[in-house]
C-alpha positions in Angstrom: -0.3 0.0 0.1 2.7 2.5 1.0 4.4 2.2 -2.8 1.0 2.7 -4.5 0.5 5.8 -2.1 4.4 6.7 -2.9 3.9 6.1 -6.4 0.5 8.1 -6.9 2.2 11.2 -4.9 5.7 11.0 -7.5 2.9 11.5 -10.3 1.0 14.3 -8.7 4.4 16.3 -8.0 5.8 15.2 -11.3 2.2 16.9 -13.1 2.3 19.8 -11.0 6.2 20.4 -12.0 5.5 20.1 -15.6 2.3 22.3 -15.4 4.9 25.2 -14.2 6.7 25.4 -17.5 5.9 28.3 -19.4 3.5 28.2 -22.3 4.8 27.5 -25.9 5.0 30.4 -27.6 2.5 30.6 -31.1 2.6 28.4 -34.3 5.5 28.5 -36.8 4.6 31.8 -38.9 3.5 33.9 -35.4 6.2 36.5 -34.3 8.7 35.1 -31.5 10.0 37.3 -28.9 13.2 36.9 -27.4 14.2 39.1 -24.2 18.7 39.3 -24.0 19.8 40.2 -20.6 23.1 41.8 -20.1 25.3 42.0 -16.7 27.7 44.4 -17.0 31.0 44.8 -14.6 30.1 47.8 -11.8 31.3 51.4 -13.2 31.3 49.9 -16.7 27.4 50.5 -17.8 28.2 53.1 -20.1 30.9 51.8 -21.3 28.8 48.9 -22.9 26.1 50.8 -24.0 27.9 53.0 -26.0 29.8 50.2 -27.2 26.6 48.1 -28.2 25.0 51.2 -29.5 28.0 51.6 -31.9 28.5 48.0 -32.7 25.7 46.1 -32.3 22.7 48.3 -32.5 23.2 49.3 -36.4 23.2 45.4 -37.1 19.8 44.9 -35.7 18.3 48.1 -37.4 19.6 46.1 -40.6 18.1 42.9 -39.7 14.8 45.0 -38.8 14.8 46.6 -42.3 15.3 43.1 -43.9 12.1 41.8 -42.6 13.9 38.9 -40.1 12.6 40.9 -36.9 10.2 42.5 -36.4 11.2 45.4 -33.8 14.4 45.9 -31.2 13.7 47.6 -27.8 16.5 48.6 -25.2 15.7 49.1 -21.4 17.5 49.3 -18.1 16.0 48.9 -15.0 14.5 52.0 -12.9 15.7 51.1 -9.6 18.9 49.2 -8.2 18.9 45.5 -7.6 20.4 43.1 -5.6 23.4 42.3 -7.1 22.5 38.4 -7.5 19.4 39.5 -9.2 20.9 42.8 -10.8 20.7 42.7 -14.8 21.8 46.1 -16.6 20.2 46.0 -20.2 17.4 44.0 -21.7 16.7 44.2 -25.1 13.8 42.8 -26.3 13.7 41.5 -30.2 10.6 40.2 -31.8 11.5 38.0 -34.8 8.8 37.7 -37.3 8.9 33.7 -36.8 10.2 31.5 -34.2 12.7 29.5 -37.5 14.5 33.1 -38.1 14.8 33.6 -34.2 16.4 29.9 -33.9 18.6 29.5 -36.8 21.8 31.6 -37.8 21.1 34.9 -39.9 23.1 33.8 -43.7 23.7 37.8 -44.0 25.1 38.9 -40.8 28.8 38.6 -41.5 28.1 40.3 -45.1 26.1 42.7 -42.9 28.8 43.4 -40.5 31.8 43.9 -43.3 29.1 46.4 -44.8 28.7 48.5 -41.8 32.1 48.6 -40.3 34.9 48.4 -43.1 37.5 48.8 -40.2 37.3 45.1 -39.0 40.2 45.7 -36.8 38.9 48.4 -35.1 35.4 46.3 -34.8 36.5 43.5 -33.8 38.5 45.2 -30.7 35.9 47.0 -29.8 33.4 43.9 -29.7 35.7 42.2 -27.3 36.0 44.8 -24.8 32.3 45.3 -24.9 32.8 41.5 -24.1 35.3 41.7 -21.6 33.2 43.9 -19.4 30.6 41.8 -19.5 30.0 39.4 -16.4 26.5 37.9 -17.7 24.7 37.4 -20.3 21.3 35.1 -21.0 18.6 35.0 -23.6 15.1 34.3 -22.6 12.0 33.5 -24.7 8.7 35.1 -23.8 5.2 34.0 -24.3 2.9 36.9 -24.3 -0.3 35.0 -22.4 -2.4 37.8 -22.3 -5.9 37.7 -22.8 -7.5 38.7 -26.0 -10.5 41.2 -25.9 -14.0 40.3 -25.6 
């Protein structure tokens, strides 16, 4: 009897844990949203932002123009957080669909060459941007707001 009760209890917990996961994003032809979080070495936030806006944001804008992405939004928190929860910048990108969000862009290298002909400077500045970065994580998000009636 104990074994049966234990098995039922384990099944109940497993079902509850599985139900806690985020719902999947829409269909294959629906917009797909990813949030990119950046945590920078304390005191280097402005340097990181300056390098990001110079050496990465123009590439994101070109990709939006191509139609692969729908939009790019850059945000920072208004208040301080505890160090373990701190992030300095969030970049939210809405892709045209999940396929485009999860596959490499075949035009990216060409765009990088076009936007930054001085590749030595570009690579040095990108290396610096990542040197002052403490953490970076990507989070797919799903809009679960009920439709208006």
